mmCIF file of the N, C-alpha and C atoms, coordinates in Angstrom:
data_MODEL
# 
_entry.id   MODEL 
# 
loop_
_atom_site.group_PDB 
_atom_site.id 
_atom_site.type_symbol 
_atom_site.label_atom_id 
_atom_site.label_alt_id 
_atom_site.label_comp_id 
_atom_site.label_asym_id 
_atom_site.label_entity_id 
_atom_site.label_seq_id 
_atom_site.pdbx_PDB_ins_code 
_atom_site.Cartn_x 
_atom_site.Cartn_y 
_atom_site.Cartn_z 
_atom_site.occupancy 
_atom_site.B_iso_or_equiv 
_atom_site.pdbx_formal_charge 
_atom_site.auth_seq_id 
_atom_site.auth_comp_id 
_atom_site.auth_asym_id 
_atom_site.auth_atom_id 
_atom_site.pdbx_PDB_model_num 
ATOM 1   N N  . MET A 1 1  ? 97.128  76.654  93.592  1.00 0.00 ? 1  MET A N  1 
ATOM 2   C CA . MET A 1 1  ? 97.181  78.111  93.512  1.00 0.00 ? 1  MET A CA 1 
ATOM 3   C C  . MET A 1 1  ? 97.382  78.534  92.061  1.00 0.00 ? 1  MET A C  1 
ATOM 4   N N  . SER A 1 2  ? 96.682  79.548  91.653  1.00 0.00 ? 2  SER A N  1 
ATOM 5   C CA . SER A 1 2  ? 96.802  79.996  90.261  1.00 0.00 ? 2  SER A CA 1 
ATOM 6   C C  . SER A 1 2  ? 98.069  80.825  90.077  1.00 0.00 ? 2  SER A C  1 
ATOM 7   N N  . ALA A 1 3  ? 98.485  80.964  88.841  1.00 0.00 ? 3  ALA A N  1 
ATOM 8   C CA . ALA A 1 3  ? 99.682  81.740  88.527  1.00 0.00 ? 3  ALA A CA 1 
ATOM 9   C C  . ALA A 1 3  ? 99.442  83.207  88.876  1.00 0.00 ? 3  ALA A C  1 
ATOM 10  N N  . GLN A 1 4  ? 100.482 83.832  89.335  1.00 0.00 ? 4  GLN A N  1 
ATOM 11  C CA . GLN A 1 4  ? 100.370 85.250  89.683  1.00 0.00 ? 4  GLN A CA 1 
ATOM 12  C C  . GLN A 1 4  ? 100.264 86.074  88.417  1.00 0.00 ? 4  GLN A C  1 
ATOM 13  N N  . PRO A 1 5  ? 99.388  87.089  88.427  1.00 0.00 ? 5  PRO A N  1 
ATOM 14  C CA . PRO A 1 5  ? 99.340  87.997  87.278  1.00 0.00 ? 5  PRO A CA 1 
ATOM 15  C C  . PRO A 1 5  ? 100.702 88.656  87.060  1.00 0.00 ? 5  PRO A C  1 
ATOM 16  N N  . LYS A 1 6  ? 100.939 89.065  85.827  1.00 0.00 ? 6  LYS A N  1 
ATOM 17  C CA . LYS A 1 6  ? 102.188 89.737  85.486  1.00 0.00 ? 6  LYS A CA 1 
ATOM 18  C C  . LYS A 1 6  ? 102.137 91.172  86.013  1.00 0.00 ? 6  LYS A C  1 
ATOM 19  N N  . VAL A 1 7  ? 103.133 91.545  86.820  1.00 0.00 ? 7  VAL A N  1 
ATOM 20  C CA . VAL A 1 7  ? 103.167 92.871  87.434  1.00 0.00 ? 7  VAL A CA 1 
ATOM 21  C C  . VAL A 1 7  ? 104.431 93.600  86.991  1.00 0.00 ? 7  VAL A C  1 
ATOM 22  N N  . ILE A 1 8  ? 104.243 94.781  86.411  1.00 0.00 ? 8  ILE A N  1 
ATOM 23  C CA . ILE A 1 8  ? 105.353 95.647  86.021  1.00 0.00 ? 8  ILE A CA 1 
ATOM 24  C C  . ILE A 1 8  ? 105.109 96.995  86.684  1.00 0.00 ? 8  ILE A C  1 
ATOM 25  N N  . ILE A 1 9  ? 106.154 97.572  87.253  1.00 0.00 ? 9  ILE A N  1 
ATOM 26  C CA . ILE A 1 9  ? 106.017 98.899  87.861  1.00 0.00 ? 9  ILE A CA 1 
ATOM 27  C C  . ILE A 1 9  ? 107.057 99.835  87.251  1.00 0.00 ? 9  ILE A C  1 
ATOM 28  N N  . PHE A 1 10 ? 106.561 100.962 86.745  1.00 0.00 ? 10 PHE A N  1 
ATOM 29  C CA . PHE A 1 10 ? 107.425 102.003 86.198  1.00 0.00 ? 10 PHE A CA 1 
ATOM 30  C C  . PHE A 1 10 ? 107.717 102.984 87.334  1.00 0.00 ? 10 PHE A C  1 
ATOM 31  N N  . THR A 1 11 ? 108.999 103.226 87.606  1.00 0.00 ? 11 THR A N  1 
ATOM 32  C CA . THR A 1 11 ? 109.386 104.024 88.759  1.00 0.00 ? 11 THR A CA 1 
ATOM 33  C C  . THR A 1 11 ? 110.513 105.003 88.413  1.00 0.00 ? 11 THR A C  1 
ATOM 34  N N  . THR A 1 12 ? 110.795 105.865 89.393  1.00 0.00 ? 12 THR A N  1 
ATOM 35  C CA . THR A 1 12 ? 112.030 106.655 89.389  1.00 0.00 ? 12 THR A CA 1 
ATOM 36  C C  . THR A 1 12 ? 112.678 106.446 90.754  1.00 0.00 ? 12 THR A C  1 
ATOM 37  N N  . PRO A 1 13 ? 113.986 106.646 90.845  1.00 0.00 ? 13 PRO A N  1 
ATOM 38  C CA . PRO A 1 13 ? 114.680 106.395 92.119  1.00 0.00 ? 13 PRO A CA 1 
ATOM 39  C C  . PRO A 1 13 ? 114.214 107.283 93.265  1.00 0.00 ? 13 PRO A C  1 
ATOM 40  N N  . THR A 1 14 ? 113.706 108.491 92.964  1.00 0.00 ? 14 THR A N  1 
ATOM 41  C CA . THR A 1 14 ? 113.353 109.433 94.028  1.00 0.00 ? 14 THR A CA 1 
ATOM 42  C C  . THR A 1 14 ? 111.875 109.417 94.403  1.00 0.00 ? 14 THR A C  1 
ATOM 43  N N  . CYS A 1 15 ? 111.103 108.538 93.808  1.00 0.00 ? 15 CYS A N  1 
ATOM 44  C CA . CYS A 1 15 ? 109.642 108.532 93.999  1.00 0.00 ? 15 CYS A CA 1 
ATOM 45  C C  . CYS A 1 15 ? 109.250 107.754 95.254  1.00 0.00 ? 15 CYS A C  1 
ATOM 46  N N  . SER A 1 16 ? 108.704 108.461 96.253  1.00 0.00 ? 16 SER A N  1 
ATOM 47  C CA . SER A 1 16 ? 108.351 107.788 97.510  1.00 0.00 ? 16 SER A CA 1 
ATOM 48  C C  . SER A 1 16 ? 107.166 106.832 97.337  1.00 0.00 ? 16 SER A C  1 
ATOM 49  N N  . PHE A 1 17 ? 106.212 107.179 96.460  1.00 0.00 ? 17 PHE A N  1 
ATOM 50  C CA . PHE A 1 17 ? 105.075 106.271 96.240  1.00 0.00 ? 17 PHE A CA 1 
ATOM 51  C C  . PHE A 1 17 ? 105.520 105.010 95.510  1.00 0.00 ? 17 PHE A C  1 
ATOM 52  N N  . CYS A 1 18 ? 106.522 105.146 94.635  1.00 0.00 ? 18 CYS A N  1 
ATOM 53  C CA . CYS A 1 18 ? 107.077 103.964 93.949  1.00 0.00 ? 18 CYS A CA 1 
ATOM 54  C C  . CYS A 1 18 ? 107.674 103.012 94.984  1.00 0.00 ? 18 CYS A C  1 
ATOM 55  N N  . ASN A 1 19 ? 108.463 103.587 95.898  1.00 0.00 ? 19 ASN A N  1 
ATOM 56  C CA . ASN A 1 19 ? 109.097 102.763 96.925  1.00 0.00 ? 19 ASN A CA 1 
ATOM 57  C C  . ASN A 1 19 ? 108.058 102.113 97.831  1.00 0.00 ? 19 ASN A C  1 
ATOM 58  N N  . ALA A 1 20 ? 107.002 102.853 98.142  1.00 0.00 ? 20 ALA A N  1 
ATOM 59  C CA . ALA A 1 20 ? 105.925 102.288 98.972  1.00 0.00 ? 20 ALA A CA 1 
ATOM 60  C C  . ALA A 1 20 ? 105.242 101.130 98.245  1.00 0.00 ? 20 ALA A C  1 
ATOM 61  N N  . ALA A 1 21 ? 105.005 101.289 96.949  1.00 0.00 ? 21 ALA A N  1 
ATOM 62  C CA . ALA A 1 21 ? 104.360 100.226 96.168  1.00 0.00 ? 21 ALA A CA 1 
ATOM 63  C C  . ALA A 1 21 ? 105.249 98.986  96.108  1.00 0.00 ? 21 ALA A C  1 
ATOM 64  N N  . LYS A 1 22 ? 106.543 99.188  95.869  1.00 0.00 ? 22 LYS A N  1 
ATOM 65  C CA . LYS A 1 22 ? 107.462 98.040  95.801  1.00 0.00 ? 22 LYS A CA 1 
ATOM 66  C C  . LYS A 1 22 ? 107.550 97.338  97.157  1.00 0.00 ? 22 LYS A C  1 
ATOM 67  N N  . ARG A 1 23 ? 107.570 98.129  98.236  1.00 0.00 ? 23 ARG A N  1 
ATOM 68  C CA . ARG A 1 23 ? 107.598 97.542  99.579  1.00 0.00 ? 23 ARG A CA 1 
ATOM 69  C C  . ARG A 1 23 ? 106.327 96.720  99.818  1.00 0.00 ? 23 ARG A C  1 
ATOM 70  N N  . TYR A 1 24 ? 105.194 97.259  99.386  1.00 0.00 ? 24 TYR A N  1 
ATOM 71  C CA . TYR A 1 24 ? 103.914 96.553  99.536  1.00 0.00 ? 24 TYR A CA 1 
ATOM 72  C C  . TYR A 1 24 ? 103.924 95.227  98.773  1.00 0.00 ? 24 TYR A C  1 
ATOM 73  N N  . PHE A 1 25 ? 104.414 95.261  97.527  1.00 0.00 ? 25 PHE A N  1 
ATOM 74  C CA . PHE A 1 25 ? 104.486 94.020  96.751  1.00 0.00 ? 25 PHE A CA 1 
ATOM 75  C C  . PHE A 1 25 ? 105.380 92.993  97.447  1.00 0.00 ? 25 PHE A C  1 
ATOM 76  N N  . ARG A 1 26 ? 106.506 93.449  97.987  1.00 0.00 ? 26 ARG A N  1 
ATOM 77  C CA . ARG A 1 26 ? 107.406 92.513  98.684  1.00 0.00 ? 26 ARG A CA 1 
ATOM 78  C C  . ARG A 1 26 ? 106.718 91.923  99.910  1.00 0.00 ? 26 ARG A C  1 
ATOM 79  N N  . GLU A 1 27 ? 106.010 92.778  100.678 1.00 0.00 ? 27 GLU A N  1 
ATOM 80  C CA . GLU A 1 27 ? 105.286 92.298  101.869 1.00 0.00 ? 27 GLU A CA 1 
ATOM 81  C C  . GLU A 1 27 ? 104.281 91.220  101.501 1.00 0.00 ? 27 GLU A C  1 
ATOM 82  N N  . LYS A 1 28 ? 103.639 91.398  100.347 1.00 0.00 ? 28 LYS A N  1 
ATOM 83  C CA . LYS A 1 28 ? 102.592 90.467  99.918  1.00 0.00 ? 28 LYS A CA 1 
ATOM 84  C C  . LYS A 1 28 ? 103.153 89.328  99.053  1.00 0.00 ? 28 LYS A C  1 
ATOM 85  N N  . ASN A 1 29 ? 104.487 89.250  98.935  1.00 0.00 ? 29 ASN A N  1 
ATOM 86  C CA . ASN A 1 29 ? 105.140 88.219  98.115  1.00 0.00 ? 29 ASN A CA 1 
ATOM 87  C C  . ASN A 1 29 ? 104.677 88.221  96.667  1.00 0.00 ? 29 ASN A C  1 
ATOM 88  N N  . ILE A 1 30 ? 104.507 89.430  96.128  1.00 0.00 ? 30 ILE A N  1 
ATOM 89  C CA . ILE A 1 30 ? 104.127 89.592  94.722  1.00 0.00 ? 30 ILE A CA 1 
ATOM 90  C C  . ILE A 1 30 ? 105.405 89.851  93.928  1.00 0.00 ? 30 ILE A C  1 
ATOM 91  N N  . ARG A 1 31 ? 105.672 89.002  92.938  1.00 0.00 ? 31 ARG A N  1 
ATOM 92  C CA . ARG A 1 31 ? 106.824 89.226  92.065  1.00 0.00 ? 31 ARG A CA 1 
ATOM 93  C C  . ARG A 1 31 ? 106.494 90.350  91.093  1.00 0.00 ? 31 ARG A C  1 
ATOM 94  N N  . PHE A 1 32 ? 107.466 91.223  90.845  1.00 0.00 ? 32 PHE A N  1 
ATOM 95  C CA . PHE A 1 32 ? 107.231 92.328  89.925  1.00 0.00 ? 32 PHE A CA 1 
ATOM 96  C C  . PHE A 1 32 ? 108.507 92.672  89.195  1.00 0.00 ? 32 PHE A C  1 
ATOM 97  N N  . LYS A 1 33 ? 108.325 93.295  88.038  1.00 0.00 ? 33 LYS A N  1 
ATOM 98  C CA . LYS A 1 33 ? 109.456 93.813  87.277  1.00 0.00 ? 33 LYS A CA 1 
ATOM 99  C C  . LYS A 1 33 ? 109.480 95.316  87.480  1.00 0.00 ? 33 LYS A C  1 
ATOM 100 N N  . ASP A 1 34 ? 110.623 95.835  87.914  1.00 0.00 ? 34 ASP A N  1 
ATOM 101 C CA . ASP A 1 34 ? 110.782 97.259  88.202  1.00 0.00 ? 34 ASP A CA 1 
ATOM 102 C C  . ASP A 1 34 ? 111.514 97.905  87.027  1.00 0.00 ? 34 ASP A C  1 
ATOM 103 N N  . ILE A 1 35 ? 110.893 98.903  86.408  1.00 0.00 ? 35 ILE A N  1 
ATOM 104 C CA . ILE A 1 35 ? 111.514 99.607  85.286  1.00 0.00 ? 35 ILE A CA 1 
ATOM 105 C C  . ILE A 1 35 ? 111.719 101.063 85.679  1.00 0.00 ? 35 ILE A C  1 
ATOM 106 N N  . ASP A 1 36 ? 112.981 101.480 85.713  1.00 0.00 ? 36 ASP A N  1 
ATOM 107 C CA . ASP A 1 36 ? 113.342 102.860 86.054  1.00 0.00 ? 36 ASP A CA 1 
ATOM 108 C C  . ASP A 1 36 ? 113.233 103.698 84.783  1.00 0.00 ? 36 ASP A C  1 
ATOM 109 N N  . VAL A 1 37 ? 112.220 104.562 84.724  1.00 0.00 ? 37 VAL A N  1 
ATOM 110 C CA . VAL A 1 37 ? 111.993 105.349 83.504  1.00 0.00 ? 37 VAL A CA 1 
ATOM 111 C C  . VAL A 1 37 ? 113.017 106.473 83.329  1.00 0.00 ? 37 VAL A C  1 
ATOM 112 N N  . THR A 1 38 ? 113.830 106.747 84.351  1.00 0.00 ? 38 THR A N  1 
ATOM 113 C CA . THR A 1 38 ? 114.889 107.740 84.155  1.00 0.00 ? 38 THR A CA 1 
ATOM 114 C C  . THR A 1 38 ? 116.032 107.135 83.345  1.00 0.00 ? 38 THR A C  1 
ATOM 115 N N  . ARG A 1 39 ? 116.134 105.815 83.324  1.00 0.00 ? 39 ARG A N  1 
ATOM 116 C CA . ARG A 1 39 ? 117.196 105.137 82.579  1.00 0.00 ? 39 ARG A CA 1 
ATOM 117 C C  . ARG A 1 39 ? 116.710 104.553 81.256  1.00 0.00 ? 39 ARG A C  1 
ATOM 118 N N  . ASP A 1 40 ? 115.400 104.342 81.155  1.00 0.00 ? 40 ASP A N  1 
ATOM 119 C CA . ASP A 1 40 ? 114.846 103.643 79.986  1.00 0.00 ? 40 ASP A CA 1 
ATOM 120 C C  . ASP A 1 40 ? 113.827 104.550 79.291  1.00 0.00 ? 40 ASP A C  1 
ATOM 121 N N  . GLN A 1 41 ? 114.311 105.304 78.296  1.00 0.00 ? 41 GLN A N  1 
ATOM 122 C CA . GLN A 1 41 ? 113.445 106.264 77.603  1.00 0.00 ? 41 GLN A CA 1 
ATOM 123 C C  . GLN A 1 41 ? 112.326 105.577 76.823  1.00 0.00 ? 41 GLN A C  1 
ATOM 124 N N  . ALA A 1 42 ? 112.616 104.412 76.252  1.00 0.00 ? 42 ALA A N  1 
ATOM 125 C CA . ALA A 1 42 ? 111.578 103.670 75.512  1.00 0.00 ? 42 ALA A CA 1 
ATOM 126 C C  . ALA A 1 42 ? 110.449 103.269 76.456  1.00 0.00 ? 42 ALA A C  1 
ATOM 127 N N  . ALA A 1 43 ? 110.796 102.818 77.647  1.00 0.00 ? 43 ALA A N  1 
ATOM 128 C CA . ALA A 1 43 ? 109.779 102.440 78.642  1.00 0.00 ? 43 ALA A CA 1 
ATOM 129 C C  . ALA A 1 43 ? 108.979 103.656 79.070  1.00 0.00 ? 43 ALA A C  1 
ATOM 130 N N  . ALA A 1 44 ? 109.658 104.802 79.219  1.00 0.00 ? 44 ALA A N  1 
ATOM 131 C CA . ALA A 1 44 ? 108.956 106.034 79.591  1.00 0.00 ? 44 ALA A CA 1 
ATOM 132 C C  . ALA A 1 44 ? 107.937 106.405 78.518  1.00 0.00 ? 44 ALA A C  1 
ATOM 133 N N  . ARG A 1 45 ? 108.327 106.281 77.246  1.00 0.00 ? 45 ARG A N  1 
ATOM 134 C CA . ARG A 1 45 ? 107.383 106.572 76.150  1.00 0.00 ? 45 ARG A CA 1 
ATOM 135 C C  . ARG A 1 45 ? 106.229 105.574 76.143  1.00 0.00 ? 45 ARG A C  1 
ATOM 136 N N  . ASP A 1 46 ? 106.530 104.315 76.386  1.00 0.00 ? 46 ASP A N  1 
ATOM 137 C CA . ASP A 1 46 ? 105.497 103.272 76.431  1.00 0.00 ? 46 ASP A CA 1 
ATOM 138 C C  . ASP A 1 46 ? 104.494 103.571 77.544  1.00 0.00 ? 46 ASP A C  1 
ATOM 139 N N  . MET A 1 47 ? 105.007 103.931 78.708  1.00 0.00 ? 47 MET A N  1 
ATOM 140 C CA . MET A 1 47 ? 104.151 104.256 79.848  1.00 0.00 ? 47 MET A CA 1 
ATOM 141 C C  . MET A 1 47 ? 103.252 105.450 79.506  1.00 0.00 ? 47 MET A C  1 
ATOM 142 N N  . MET A 1 48 ? 103.832 106.461 78.874  1.00 0.00 ? 48 MET A N  1 
ATOM 143 C CA . MET A 1 48 ? 103.079 107.655 78.478  1.00 0.00 ? 48 MET A CA 1 
ATOM 144 C C  . MET A 1 48 ? 101.981 107.300 77.473  1.00 0.00 ? 48 MET A C  1 
ATOM 145 N N  . LYS A 1 49 ? 102.328 106.425 76.518  1.00 0.00 ? 49 LYS A N  1 
ATOM 146 C CA . LYS A 1 49 ? 101.368 106.013 75.492  1.00 0.00 ? 49 LYS A CA 1 
ATOM 147 C C  . LYS A 1 49 ? 100.201 105.245 76.109  1.00 0.00 ? 49 LYS A C  1 
ATOM 148 N N  . ARG A 1 50 ? 100.494 104.384 77.060  1.00 0.00 ? 50 ARG A N  1 
ATOM 149 C CA . ARG A 1 50 ? 99.446  103.555 77.681  1.00 0.00 ? 50 ARG A CA 1 
ATOM 150 C C  . ARG A 1 50 ? 98.508  104.358 78.555  1.00 0.00 ? 50 ARG A C  1 
ATOM 151 N N  . THR A 1 51 ? 99.053  105.372 79.260  1.00 0.00 ? 51 THR A N  1 
ATOM 152 C CA . THR A 1 51 ? 98.264  106.019 80.307  1.00 0.00 ? 51 THR A CA 1 
ATOM 153 C C  . THR A 1 51 ? 98.026  107.505 80.080  1.00 0.00 ? 51 THR A C  1 
ATOM 154 N N  . GLY A 1 52 ? 98.808  108.119 79.185  1.00 0.00 ? 52 GLY A N  1 
ATOM 155 C CA . GLY A 1 52 ? 98.735  109.559 79.043  1.00 0.00 ? 52 GLY A CA 1 
ATOM 156 C C  . GLY A 1 52 ? 99.407  110.283 80.202  1.00 0.00 ? 52 GLY A C  1 
ATOM 157 N N  . GLN A 1 53 ? 100.071 109.530 81.061  1.00 0.00 ? 53 GLN A N  1 
ATOM 158 C CA . GLN A 1 53 ? 100.692 110.082 82.267  1.00 0.00 ? 53 GLN A CA 1 
ATOM 159 C C  . GLN A 1 53 ? 102.202 110.091 82.150  1.00 0.00 ? 53 GLN A C  1 
ATOM 160 N N  . THR A 1 54 ? 102.831 111.088 82.754  1.00 0.00 ? 54 THR A N  1 
ATOM 161 C CA . THR A 1 54 ? 104.280 111.064 82.881  1.00 0.00 ? 54 THR A CA 1 
ATOM 162 C C  . THR A 1 54 ? 104.677 110.813 84.335  1.00 0.00 ? 54 THR A C  1 
ATOM 163 N N  . GLY A 1 55 ? 103.703 110.897 85.233  1.00 0.00 ? 55 GLY A N  1 
ATOM 164 C CA . GLY A 1 55 ? 103.990 110.672 86.649  1.00 0.00 ? 55 GLY A CA 1 
ATOM 165 C C  . GLY A 1 55 ? 104.137 109.196 86.956  1.00 0.00 ? 55 GLY A C  1 
ATOM 166 N N  . VAL A 1 56 ? 104.921 108.906 87.996  1.00 0.00 ? 56 VAL A N  1 
ATOM 167 C CA . VAL A 1 56 ? 105.101 107.535 88.449  1.00 0.00 ? 56 VAL A CA 1 
ATOM 168 C C  . VAL A 1 56 ? 104.620 107.438 89.898  1.00 0.00 ? 56 VAL A C  1 
ATOM 169 N N  . PRO A 1 57 ? 104.306 106.267 90.403  1.00 0.00 ? 57 PRO A N  1 
ATOM 170 C CA . PRO A 1 57 ? 104.415 104.991 89.705  1.00 0.00 ? 57 PRO A CA 1 
ATOM 171 C C  . PRO A 1 57 ? 103.243 104.748 88.760  1.00 0.00 ? 57 PRO A C  1 
ATOM 172 N N  . VAL A 1 58 ? 103.540 104.008 87.718  1.00 0.00 ? 58 VAL A N  1 
ATOM 173 C CA . VAL A 1 58 ? 102.495 103.393 86.903  1.00 0.00 ? 58 VAL A CA 1 
ATOM 174 C C  . VAL A 1 58 ? 102.713 101.901 87.047  1.00 0.00 ? 58 VAL A C  1 
ATOM 175 N N  . ILE A 1 59 ? 101.663 101.207 87.438  1.00 0.00 ? 59 ILE A N  1 
ATOM 176 C CA . ILE A 1 59 ? 101.744 99.775  87.685  1.00 0.00 ? 59 ILE A CA 1 
ATOM 177 C C  . ILE A 1 59 ? 100.878 99.084  86.639  1.00 0.00 ? 59 ILE A C  1 
ATOM 178 N N  . LEU A 1 60 ? 101.437 98.088  85.977  1.00 0.00 ? 60 LEU A N  1 
ATOM 179 C CA . LEU A 1 60 ? 100.665 97.281  85.037  1.00 0.00 ? 60 LEU A CA 1 
ATOM 180 C C  . LEU A 1 60 ? 100.439 95.919  85.671  1.00 0.00 ? 60 LEU A C  1 
ATOM 181 N N  . ILE A 1 61 ? 99.184  95.535  85.787  1.00 0.00 ? 61 ILE A N  1 
ATOM 182 C CA . ILE A 1 61 ? 98.837  94.199  86.279  1.00 0.00 ? 61 ILE A CA 1 
ATOM 183 C C  . ILE A 1 61 ? 98.091  93.514  85.146  1.00 0.00 ? 61 ILE A C  1 
ATOM 184 N N  . ASN A 1 62 ? 98.741  92.502  84.564  1.00 0.00 ? 62 ASN A N  1 
ATOM 185 C CA . ASN A 1 62 ? 98.210  91.871  83.345  1.00 0.00 ? 62 ASN A CA 1 
ATOM 186 C C  . ASN A 1 62 ? 97.840  92.929  82.306  1.00 0.00 ? 62 ASN A C  1 
ATOM 187 N N  . ASN A 1 63 ? 98.753  93.888  82.098  1.00 0.00 ? 63 ASN A N  1 
ATOM 188 C CA . ASN A 1 63 ? 98.598  94.970  81.119  1.00 0.00 ? 63 ASN A CA 1 
ATOM 189 C C  . ASN A 1 63 ? 97.507  95.970  81.446  1.00 0.00 ? 63 ASN A C  1 
ATOM 190 N N  . GLN A 1 64 ? 96.899  95.881  82.615  1.00 0.00 ? 64 GLN A N  1 
ATOM 191 C CA . GLN A 1 64 ? 95.903  96.866  83.029  1.00 0.00 ? 64 GLN A CA 1 
ATOM 192 C C  . GLN A 1 64 ? 96.609  97.949  83.848  1.00 0.00 ? 64 GLN A C  1 
ATOM 193 N N  . PRO A 1 65 ? 96.632  99.205  83.358  1.00 0.00 ? 65 PRO A N  1 
ATOM 194 C CA . PRO A 1 65 ? 97.409  100.235 84.058  1.00 0.00 ? 65 PRO A CA 1 
ATOM 195 C C  . PRO A 1 65 ? 96.713  100.793 85.296  1.00 0.00 ? 65 PRO A C  1 
ATOM 196 N N  . ILE A 1 66 ? 97.517  100.991 86.333  1.00 0.00 ? 66 ILE A N  1 
ATOM 197 C CA . ILE A 1 66 ? 97.077  101.695 87.534  1.00 0.00 ? 66 ILE A CA 1 
ATOM 198 C C  . ILE A 1 66 ? 98.038  102.865 87.684  1.00 0.00 ? 66 ILE A C  1 
ATOM 199 N N  . VAL A 1 67 ? 97.503  104.071 87.754  1.00 0.00 ? 67 VAL A N  1 
ATOM 200 C CA . VAL A 1 67 ? 98.342  105.251 87.909  1.00 0.00 ? 67 VAL A CA 1 
ATOM 201 C C  . VAL A 1 67 ? 98.396  105.586 89.391  1.00 0.00 ? 67 VAL A C  1 
ATOM 202 N N  . GLY A 1 68 ? 99.605  105.635 89.940  1.00 0.00 ? 68 GLY A N  1 
ATOM 203 C CA . GLY A 1 68 ? 99.772  105.903 91.362  1.00 0.00 ? 68 GLY A CA 1 
ATOM 204 C C  . GLY A 1 68 ? 99.694  104.626 92.178  1.00 0.00 ? 68 GLY A C  1 
ATOM 205 N N  . PHE A 1 69 ? 99.956  104.762 93.458  1.00 0.00 ? 69 PHE A N  1 
ATOM 206 C CA . PHE A 1 69 ? 99.911  103.616 94.373  1.00 0.00 ? 69 PHE A CA 1 
ATOM 207 C C  . PHE A 1 69 ? 98.486  103.509 94.896  1.00 0.00 ? 69 PHE A C  1 
ATOM 208 N N  . ASP A 1 70 ? 97.611  102.944 94.063  1.00 0.00 ? 70 ASP A N  1 
ATOM 209 C CA . ASP A 1 70 ? 96.181  102.810 94.362  1.00 0.00 ? 70 ASP A CA 1 
ATOM 210 C C  . ASP A 1 70 ? 95.953  101.427 94.970  1.00 0.00 ? 70 ASP A C  1 
ATOM 211 N N  . LYS A 1 71 ? 96.134  101.355 96.298  1.00 0.00 ? 71 LYS A N  1 
ATOM 212 C CA . LYS A 1 71 ? 96.108  100.054 96.977  1.00 0.00 ? 71 LYS A CA 1 
ATOM 213 C C  . LYS A 1 71 ? 94.794  99.285  96.776  1.00 0.00 ? 71 LYS A C  1 
ATOM 214 N N  . PRO A 1 72 ? 93.619  99.932  96.887  1.00 0.00 ? 72 PRO A N  1 
ATOM 215 C CA . PRO A 1 72 ? 92.372  99.172  96.670  1.00 0.00 ? 72 PRO A CA 1 
ATOM 216 C C  . PRO A 1 72 ? 92.305  98.537  95.277  1.00 0.00 ? 72 PRO A C  1 
ATOM 217 N N  . LYS A 1 73 ? 92.746  99.271  94.268  1.00 0.00 ? 73 LYS A N  1 
ATOM 218 C CA . LYS A 1 73 ? 92.717  98.731  92.901  1.00 0.00 ? 73 LYS A CA 1 
ATOM 219 C C  . LYS A 1 73 ? 93.749  97.613  92.735  1.00 0.00 ? 73 LYS A C  1 
ATOM 220 N N  . ILE A 1 74 ? 94.936  97.802  93.310  1.00 0.00 ? 74 ILE A N  1 
ATOM 221 C CA . ILE A 1 74 ? 95.965  96.766  93.279  1.00 0.00 ? 74 ILE A CA 1 
ATOM 222 C C  . ILE A 1 74 ? 95.432  95.493  93.937  1.00 0.00 ? 74 ILE A C  1 
ATOM 223 N N  . ASN A 1 75 ? 94.855  95.654  95.117  1.00 0.00 ? 75 ASN A N  1 
ATOM 224 C CA . ASN A 1 75 ? 94.322  94.501  95.849  1.00 0.00 ? 75 ASN A CA 1 
ATOM 225 C C  . ASN A 1 75 ? 93.255  93.780  95.037  1.00 0.00 ? 75 ASN A C  1 
ATOM 226 N N  . ARG A 1 76 ? 92.389  94.557  94.375  1.00 0.00 ? 76 ARG A N  1 
ATOM 227 C CA . ARG A 1 76 ? 91.327  93.950  93.578  1.00 0.00 ? 76 ARG A CA 1 
ATOM 228 C C  . ARG A 1 76 ? 91.906  93.151  92.413  1.00 0.00 ? 76 ARG A C  1 
ATOM 229 N N  . LEU A 1 77 ? 92.855  93.766  91.684  1.00 0.00 ? 77 LEU A N  1 
ATOM 230 C CA . LEU A 1 77 ? 93.412  93.089  90.510  1.00 0.00 ? 77 LEU A CA 1 
ATOM 231 C C  . LEU A 1 77 ? 94.290  91.900  90.885  1.00 0.00 ? 77 LEU A C  1 
ATOM 232 N N  . LEU A 1 78 ? 94.898  91.925  92.066  1.00 0.00 ? 78 LEU A N  1 
ATOM 233 C CA . LEU A 1 78 ? 95.756  90.823  92.494  1.00 0.00 ? 78 LEU A CA 1 
ATOM 234 C C  . LEU A 1 78 ? 95.033  89.876  93.452  1.00 0.00 ? 78 LEU A C  1 
ATOM 235 N N  . ASN A 1 79 ? 93.769  90.183  93.700  1.00 0.00 ? 79 ASN A N  1 
ATOM 236 C CA . ASN A 1 79 ? 92.977  89.343  94.594  1.00 0.00 ? 79 ASN A CA 1 
ATOM 237 C C  . ASN A 1 79 ? 93.597  89.240  95.989  1.00 0.00 ? 79 ASN A C  1 
ATOM 238 N N  . ILE A 1 80 ? 94.046  90.366  96.528  1.00 0.00 ? 80 ILE A N  1 
ATOM 239 C CA . ILE A 1 80 ? 94.641  90.408  97.866  1.00 0.00 ? 80 ILE A CA 1 
ATOM 240 C C  . ILE A 1 80 ? 93.556  90.846  98.832  1.00 0.00 ? 80 ILE A C  1 
ATOM 241 N N  . LYS A 1 81 ? 93.387  90.091  99.881  1.00 0.00 ? 81 LYS A N  1 
ATOM 242 C CA . LYS A 1 81 ? 92.446  90.463  100.940 1.00 0.00 ? 81 LYS A CA 1 
ATOM 243 C C  . LYS A 1 81 ? 93.244  91.187  102.004 1.00 0.00 ? 81 LYS A C  1 
ATOM 244 N N  . ASP A 1 82 ? 92.937  92.450  102.222 1.00 0.00 ? 82 ASP A N  1 
ATOM 245 C CA . ASP A 1 82 ? 93.720  93.211  103.198 1.00 0.00 ? 82 ASP A CA 1 
ATOM 246 C C  . ASP A 1 82 ? 93.081  93.166  104.568 1.00 0.00 ? 82 ASP A C  1 
# 
């Protein structure tokens, strides 16, 4: 089995789509790093710089940004067959 791509998710505690994305990753046994942008201003600026977005979730899969919980794109980048 090949190494899992690096997955980072920028979230806020109150974001329902963030929680749905994290739940989905757990269901699929995908390891991810969760960054709360309400606590980490540098990460929030980084996310904004990468995507032009202030909304969450922003998911990075091998540094490729996905804005929102875009399951088809996530599945494609992680090679998940749904």
